[in-house]
N, C-alpha and C positions, 0 to 999 in steps of 0.2 A: 504494500500499499504506499502510495506517494504521500509525503507529509511536508509541512513547511520546514522542518529541520533538514530533511533530505534535500530539499530545494536550495536551502542556504548552503549546505555542504557542496552541492553541485556548482553553485555560483562561485564559491571560493576556489574550487578545483579549476574551474574554467578561467578564473582570474589569474591563478598561478600559471596555468598553461599559456595564457596570452602573454604573460610577463616572460616566460621562457622563450616563446617565439620571438618576442621583441628583442631580447638579449641576443638570441641566436642570429636573427636577421641583421643585427648591427655589424656582425663580422663580414656580411656579404654585400653591404651597401655599395662599395666601389664596383663590385662585379655587376650588381643590378643596374647601376648608373651607366656603366659601359655597355651593357646589353641593350638598355633602353635607347641609348644614343645611336647605336648602329642597327639594331634589329627592327625597330618600329618602322615599317615601310611607309605608312601614311600618317601624316600629322597636318592639322590645319595650320594656317599661317600664324606666326607669332611675331613678337617684337624683335627678339634676338635670334641669331643663327643657331641651328641645331648643333653645330660643331663646337659651340662655346658653352654647352649646357652641362658638361661633366662635373665641374667643381660646384656650381650652384645646386645641382641635383643632389650631390653628396651632402652638402651642407644642409639642404632642406630635409633630406631623409634622416640625417643624424639628429637634427633639431626635433623633428616629429617623433623619432624613436625615443628620445629623452623625455619628451612631453607625454608620450604614451605610457612610459614606465611611471612617470609621476601620477598620471591619472589612475593607473592600475594600483599604485600604492594607496592612493586615497580611497579607491573603491574597496580595496581589501580592508582598510581601516573601517570604512562604513559597514561592510558586511560583518566584521568582527564585533562592532558595537551592536548591531542588530541581533547577532547571536547571543549577546549578553543582555538582551531585552532593553537596551538603551537606544530607543528609536528616536524620540523627539527630544534630542539634546543638542546643545550648542556645537559639540564636536562634529556631529553629522552635518549640521548646517555649514560648518567650515569646510568639511570634505567636499560637499556639493559645490560650494563657492570655488574652491581650487580646481575641481574638475571642469567647471564651466569656463574658467579663465584659461585652463590648459587647452581645451577644445578650441577656444577662440584664437589662442596663440598658434596652434597647429594650423588652423584655417588661414590665418594671416600669412604664415610661412609658405603654405601651399599656394595661396593666391599670388604672392610675390614670384614664386617659381613659375606661375602661370604665364609669365612673360616669355618663358622658353618653351613651355608645353601647355597648350590651352586646356587639356583635360585636367591638369592640376588646379586650374581656376575653378572648375566645377567641384572637384573634391574639397577645395578650400571653402567654397560657399556652403557645402553640406556640413563641414566641420563647424563653421561659424553658426549655422542654423542649429546644430545639435548643442552648441555652447549656449545659445539663447534659450533653448528648451530646458537645459540644465539650470540655467539662471532662474527661470520661472519655478522649476521644482524646488530650488533653493529658497525662493521667496515663500513658497507654500510651507516648507519645513520650518522656516524662520517664524512664520505666523503660528504654526502649530506649537513650536517651542514656547512662544510667548503665551498662548492660551493655556498650555500645560502648566507653566510656572504660575500663572494667575490661579488656576484651579488648585494647585498644590498649597497655595497660601490661604485659600478659602476653606473655612471649617464649617 
């Protein structure tokens, strides 16, 4: 039988797996950038030449990888707190705030790289949109923390 505890455990396992993939992928960023530079046969027009994209792509991917690890760390903290039944607490609001800023930062990095490869502009916009959604979720949690603290003081 599936339960909320098993769901939480699965979420934490998937978070650790995603972190492992992010760390593993960091070792292959130069290879991926080289492959993308030469193997992608069709690409829409962009501001800069495709031949000059190797260094900016490596920088963008390393920045996004570091930001992904930061988001996963905060997500793990959030899941750990939920596992301890600390749901509507200030720590979780801070985790959601950091995750939203990380998503927006990754989106900004990808949109800048979009000057070399237009598809990254689309991915960047999606990341910024996800950051905005996380921001709204953070605001909901913040309000819930406020209501909970008011209720805790009411006898």
